[in-house]
C-alpha positions in Angstrom: 0.0 0.0 0.0 2.8 2.4 1.0 4.6 1.5 -2.2 1.4 2.4 -4.4 1.1 5.8 -2.5 4.8 6.3 -3.2 4.4 5.6 -7.0 1.4 7.7 -7.2 3.2 10.7 -5.6 6.1 10.2 -8.1 4.1 10.1 -11.2 2.6 13.5 -10.1 5.7 15.2 -10.6 5.7 14.9 -14.4 1.9 15.5 -14.4 2.2 18.8 -12.4 5.0 19.9 -14.6 3.0 19.3 -17.6 0.2 21.4 -16.3 2.8 24.2 -15.5 3.9 23.9 -19.2 0.4 24.4 -20.3 0.2 27.6 -18.3 3.4 29.0 -20.0 2.5 32.6 -21.1 2.5 32.6 -25.0 4.0 35.9 -25.8 4.6 35.3 -29.4 0.7 34.5 -29.8 -0.3 37.4 -27.7 2.0 39.7 -29.6 0.7 38.8 -32.9 -1.9 41.4 -34.1 -5.1 40.8 -35.6 -4.9 40.0 -39.2 -7.4 42.3 -41.0 -6.4 45.4 -38.9 -2.6 44.5 -39.6 -3.0 44.4 -43.1 -4.9 47.6 -43.2 -2.2 49.2 -41.0 0.5 47.8 -43.3 -1.0 49.3 -46.5 -1.5 52.7 -44.8 1.9 52.6 -43.6 3.7 51.9 -46.8 1.5 54.3 -48.8 2.8 57.1 -46.2 -0.5 57.9 -44.8 0.3 57.2 -41.3 3.7 57.7 -39.3 3.4 54.4 -37.4 1.0 51.5 -37.3 -1.1 50.7 -34.4 -1.9 47.2 -34.4 -5.0 45.5 -32.5 -3.7 42.8 -30.2 -6.8 41.0 -29.7 -5.3 37.8 -28.2 -3.3 40.0 -25.6 -6.5 42.0 -24.8 -8.3 38.7 -24.0 -5.8 37.5 -21.4 -6.7 37.3 -17.5 -3.4 38.2 -16.3 -4.1 37.8 -12.5 -5.7 34.5 -13.1 -2.7 33.4 -15.2 -0.3 34.3 -12.3 -2.4 32.8 -9.7 -2.7 29.6 -11.7 1.0 29.4 -12.3 1.8 30.0 -8.4 -0.8 27.5 -7.4 0.4 24.7 -9.6 3.9 25.7 -8.8 3.4 25.5 -5.3 1.9 22.0 -5.6 5.0 20.7 -7.3 7.5 22.3 -5.1 5.8 21.0 -1.9 5.4 17.2 -3.7 7.3 15.0 -1.1 8.8 12.9 -3.9 10.5 16.2 -5.7 14.1 15.5 -5.7 15.5 18.2 -3.7 18.6 18.2 -6.0 16.3 19.5 -8.9 14.3 21.9 -6.8 16.2 24.9 -7.8 15.4 24.3 -11.3 11.6 24.3 -10.9 11.9 27.3 -8.9 13.6 29.0 -11.8 11.0 27.8 -14.1 8.2 29.3 -12.1 9.9 32.5 -11.7 10.6 32.8 -15.4 6.9 32.0 -16.2 5.8 34.7 -13.9 8.1 37.3 -15.5 6.5 36.5 -18.9 3.2 36.9 -17.7 4.0 40.0 -16.2 5.8 41.2 -19.4 2.6 40.5 -21.4 0.6 42.4 -18.6 2.7 45.5 -18.9 2.5 45.4 -22.7 -1.5 45.4 -22.5 -1.2 48.2 -19.8 1.0 50.2 -22.2 -1.3 50.0 -25.2 -4.1 51.2 -22.9 -2.3 53.8 -21.0 -4.1 57.2 -21.1 -1.3 59.7 -20.7 2.4 60.0 -21.6 3.8 59.9 -18.0 1.9 56.6 -17.4 3.2 55.1 -20.8 6.8 56.3 -19.8 6.4 54.3 -16.3 5.2 51.4 -17.9 7.9 51.5 -20.7 10.6 51.4 -18.0 8.9 48.3 -16.2 8.6 46.5 -19.5 12.1 46.9 -20.8 13.4 45.9 -17.4 11.4 42.7 -17.4 12.2 42.5 -21.2 15.8 42.3 -20.3 15.2 40.0 -17.2 13.6 37.3 -19.6 15.5 37.5 -22.7 18.9 39.6 -21.8 19.5 43.1 -22.8 21.4 44.1 -26.1 24.9 45.4 -25.7 25.5 48.9 -27.1 29.0 48.4 -28.3 27.9 45.1 -30.2 25.0 47.1 -31.7 27.4 50.0 -33.0 29.8 47.3 -34.2 27.3 45.5 -36.3 25.7 48.6 -37.7 29.0 50.3 -38.5 30.1 47.1 -40.2 27.3 47.4 -42.6 27.8 51.1 -43.2 31.4 50.8 -44.0 30.6 48.2 -46.8 27.9 50.2 -48.3 30.4 53.3 -48.3 33.0 51.2 -50.1 30.4 50.0 -52.8 30.1 51.4 -56.2 26.6 52.7 -57.0 25.0 54.8 -59.7 23.3 58.2 -59.0 20.1 56.9 -57.7 21.7 54.5 -55.2 23.9 56.9 -54.1 21.0 59.5 -53.2 19.6 56.7 -51.1 22.8 56.0 -49.5 23.3 59.7 -48.8 19.9 59.8 -47.0 20.8 56.7 -45.0 24.1 58.1 -43.8 22.2 61.3 -42.7 19.6 59.3 -40.8 22.5 57.4 -38.7 25.1 60.2 -38.5 27.5 58.1 -40.3 30.9 59.3 -41.1 33.3 57.3 -43.2 35.6 55.4 -41.0 37.7 52.2 -40.8 36.7 51.6 -37.2 36.6 47.7 -36.3 35.4 46.1 -33.1 37.1 42.8 -32.5 34.3 40.5 -32.2 34.5 36.6 -31.5 34.7 34.2 -34.3 35.8 30.4 -34.0 39.1 29.2 -35.1 39.2 27.3 -38.5 40.6 24.3 -36.3 37.3 24.5 -34.2 35.1 24.8 -37.4 36.8 21.8 -38.9 36.7 19.7 -35.9 33.0 20.3 -35.4 32.2 19.6 -38.9 33.9 16.3 -38.9 32.2 15.4 -35.5 28.8 16.3 -36.4 29.1 14.3 -39.9 29.9 11.3 -37.7 27.4 12.1 -35.1 24.6 12.7 -37.5 25.5 10.1 -40.1 22.5 7.8 -39.4 20.2 10.5 -39.6 21.5 12.1 -42.9 21.7 8.4 -44.5 17.9 8.4 -44.8 18.2 11.0 -47.6 17.4 9.6 -50.9 19.4 10.3 -54.1 17.0 13.3 -55.4 18.0 16.8 -56.4 14.8 18.5 -54.8 12.7 17.7 -52.1 9.0 18.8 -51.6 6.9 19.0 -48.4 5.7 15.4 -48.6 9.5 14.3 -49.1 10.6 16.2 -46.1 7.6 14.8 -44.0 8.6 11.2 -45.2 12.2 11.5 -44.4 11.7 13.1 -41.1 9.1 10.4 -40.1 11.6 7.5 -41.2 14.4 8.9 -39.3 12.6 9.3 -35.9 11.1 5.8 -36.2 14.3 4.0 -37.4 16.9 6.2 -35.5 15.2 6.9 -32.2 12.8 3.6 -31.9 10.7 3.7 -28.5 12.2 6.9 -27.4 10.3 8.6 -30.2 7.0 6.8 -29.4 3.9 9.1 -29.9 5.6 11.4 -32.0 4.1 12.6 -35.3 5.4 14.2 -38.5 2.5 15.9 -40.5 1.8 18.4 -43.2 -0.1 21.6 -42.1 0.0 25.4 -41.6 2.6 27.7 -43.2 5.7 29.6 -42.4 8.7 27.5 -40.8 8.9 23.9 -39.7 8.0 23.5 -36.1 9.0 21.0 -33.5 6.0 21.3 -31.0 7.6 19.2 -28.4 4.5 19.2 -25.9 2.2 17.9 -28.3 4.9 15.5 -29.9 4.4 16.8 -33.2 6.7 17.8 -36.1 4.8 20.3 -38.3 6.0 20.6 -42.2 4.3 23.5 -44.0 2.3 22.1 -46.8 3.2 25.4 -48.9 6.9 25.1 -48.1 9.1 25.7 -51.1 11.3 22.8 -52.5 14.6 22.1 -50.8 17.7 21.0 -52.5 20.1 18.5 -50.9 22.3 20.9 -48.6 18.9 22.4 -47.6 17.5 19.1 -46.5 20.6 18.3 -44.6 20.4 21.4 -42.7 16.7 20.9 -42.0 17.7 17.3 -40.4 20.5 18.7 -38.4 18.6 21.9 -37.2 15.0 20.4 -36.4 15.8 16.7 -35.7 19.5 17.0 -34.5 18.8 19.7 -31.9 15.1 20.8 -31.3 13.8 17.0 -31.3 17.0 15.3 -30.2 17.4 17.5 -27.2 13.9 16.9 -26.2 14.3 13.4 -26.4 17.5 13.3 -24.4 15.7 15.6 -21.7 12.7 13.4 -21.5 14.8 10.2 -20.8 16.0 11.9 -17.3 13.8 12.3 -14.1 14.5 16.2 -14.4 11.6 17.5 -16.4 13.0 20.9 -17.2 15.7 19.2 -19.5 13.1 18.2 -21.7 11.1 21.4 -22.4 14.0 23.9 -21.8 14.0 26.6 -18.8 15.4 29.9 -18.2 18.1 30.9 -20.6 18.0 27.9 -22.7 16.3 29.5 -25.4 19.5 31.1 -26.7 21.5 28.0 -26.5 18.7 26.1 -28.4 18.3 28.4 -31.3 22.3 29.1 -31.3 23.0 25.3 -31.4 20.7 24.8 -34.3 22.3 27.7 -36.3 25.8 26.5 -35.2 25.2 22.7 -36.3 24.0 24.0 -39.7 27.2 26.3 -40.0 29.3 23.3 -38.9 27.8 21.1 -41.6 28.7 23.7 -44.2 32.2 24.1 -42.8 31.8 27.9 -42.4 31.2 30.2 -39.6 28.8 33.3 -40.1 27.6 35.8 -37.7 23.6 35.1 -36.7 21.1 37.2 -35.8 22.6 40.4 -36.9 19.4 42.0 -38.2 17.3 41.8 -35.2 20.0 43.0 -33.2 20.3 46.3 -35.3 16.5 46.6 -35.3 16.7 46.3 -31.5 19.6 48.6 -31.3 18.0 51.3 -33.5 15.0 51.6 -31.2 16.7 50.9 -27.7 19.7 53.0 -28.0 18.9 55.5 -30.6 15.1 55.8 -29.6 14.0 55.6 -33.1 10.5 55.1 -33.7 8.8 52.4 -36.0 9.0 54.8 -38.9 12.6 56.0 -38.5 13.7 52.4 -38.0 11.5 51.2 -41.1 13.4 54.1 -43.3 16.8 53.0 -42.2 16.3 49.4 -42.6 15.0 49.4 -46.0 17.6 51.4 -47.3 20.2 49.2 -45.7 18.4 46.2 -47.3 18.3 47.8 -50.8 21.8 48.9 -50.8 23.0 45.7 -50.1 21.1 44.1 -52.6 22.2 46.7 -55.2 25.9 45.8 -54.4 25.9 43.3 -57.0 25.2 45.8 -59.9 25.6 49.2 -58.4 21.9 50.0 -59.4 18.7 50.5 -57.5 15.6 49.4 -59.2 11.9 49.7 -58.1 11.8 45.9 -57.6 14.7 46.0 -55.2 13.2 49.1 -53.3 9.8 47.3 -53.0 11.2 44.0 -51.7 13.4 46.1 -49.5 10.5 47.9 -47.8 8.3 44.7 -47.5 11.4 43.1 -45.5 11.9 46.0 -43.4 8.4 46.2 -42.5 8.1 42.6 -41.4 11.7 43.1 -39.6 10.6 46.0 -37.8 7.1 44.7 -36.9 8.7 41.7 -35.5 11.0 43.9 -33.4 8.2 46.0 -32.0 5.5 43.4 -31.7 3.3 43.8 -28.8 3.1 47.6 -28.6 4.5 48.9 -31.8 6.8 51.3 -29.7 9.1 49.2 -27.5 11.6 46.6 -28.5 10.9 42.9 -27.8 14.4 41.5 -26.9 13.3 37.8 -27.7 15.1 37.8 -31.1 18.5 38.8 -29.7 18.8 34.9 -28.9 19.8 34.3 -32.7 22.9 36.3 -32.3 23.8 35.8 -28.8 23.0 32.2 -28.9 25.3 31.2 -32.1 28.0 33.2 -30.5 28.0 31.6 -27.0 27.9 28.1 -28.7 30.7 28.8 -30.8 32.6 30.0 -27.8 31.9 27.0 -25.9 33.0 24.6 -28.9 36.1 26.8 -29.1 36.8 26.3 -25.4 35.9 22.4 -25.5 37.0 21.4 -28.7 38.2 17.8 -28.8 36.5 17.0 -25.2 33.7 14.3 -25.8 32.1 14.9 -22.6 31.7 18.5 -23.1 30.3 17.9 -26.6 27.7 15.3 -25.0 26.6 18.0 -22.6 25.4 20.1 -25.6 22.8 17.3 -26.4 21.8 16.3 -22.8 18.4 18.2 -22.8 17.5 21.8 -23.7 20.0 23.6 -21.5 22.8 26.0 -22.0 26.1 23.9 -21.2 28.0 27.2 -20.2 25.7 27.9 -17.5 26.8 26.4 -14.3 23.1 25.7 -13.0 22.3 24.0 -16.1 25.3 21.8 -16.0 24.5 21.0 -12.3 21.0 19.6 -13.4 22.3 17.5 -16.0 24.8 16.0 -13.6 22.6 15.4 -10.9 19.8 13.8 -13.0 19.1 10.2 -13.7 17.6 8.2 -16.3 13.8 8.1 -15.7 
């Protein structure tokens, strides 16, 4: 009888944790504007009829924040007070609960900011929002932002353009107060030896997965679905029980770990051989594999990701793609520049947009030296999407979540540079959804056991 009670209590840990995950604030969803109004605002903005768009965040407006926070804390308390919770793991669950609360409060501050009545109230709410934004996702570094932007401007300055392009370049330089210079900030880049070692290592590590690619030149959505399904069945066996690979939706491939689903957009463009290798390494080799490894332990946060693991998750996926190609490249530059313009230079939506479309168009025009209407129109579409993503939720305050792409890939390559040749350190990268350079994350891995 006592044994049955013990078993029942033990099983409640994962059940309670799943309940906690179900309560995770969906900030990206909340910060997605209502489609019809968004399309109208975009049309008015691009036509120059409004200075800044004002979106309707219907999903954010519908959230009961006090109830959301109360439920997180209620489930969290039940989990933390469970007599069978491993005391060595308690700190990880506490951090996870704190993080969910921060995200809930961040969503509430965005809602309050959007509905504030006066400038003083908005100013106070903005300060609170940006403080929590930084707590959740990390603040940008001004020196990094200035360096990334300056590097772009220097390259544009050296390019040969026709008169129309020169006019646009002059406008850009005036907007950002650029003066020709050769200033360079020394930023981290992995050594050639580290890139070569990582390439050789992951080609062996992912060899089984990559062997399932048939001899074809192009791969449509159904081909990708079929290859993915075959890999998770043949390479992971029972560990992948319950997982499904399906077609649906649009946009990017999604690994939905809570639902054990991998969704391939049915309208996805065809991939070539290099593309399909990178997709396998990125989606299955990192997002799927780290979930499977974490789920095989008795520490639930290892399967879902916790705290600062988001940077590591995206950074590792991009780093593995680069290693497969054998070439390092800075990642996440565009969102970092967008955040820097809005955060450090206090540019609003319109000013950030005007700078970013010119940057994009001039880089595209470097190939021929000529600016065309098609280049300008595509650059404006791209810039609008980029700035909307940076300012989503409020249309005015930067959302730091996408800094993860630059920070993550940089931190992972730093880790690989430091640990090159150490097999144990390499395995930590895939031991669960963690940041292996974080002492607390390493502690959780080392103090967990196979479930």
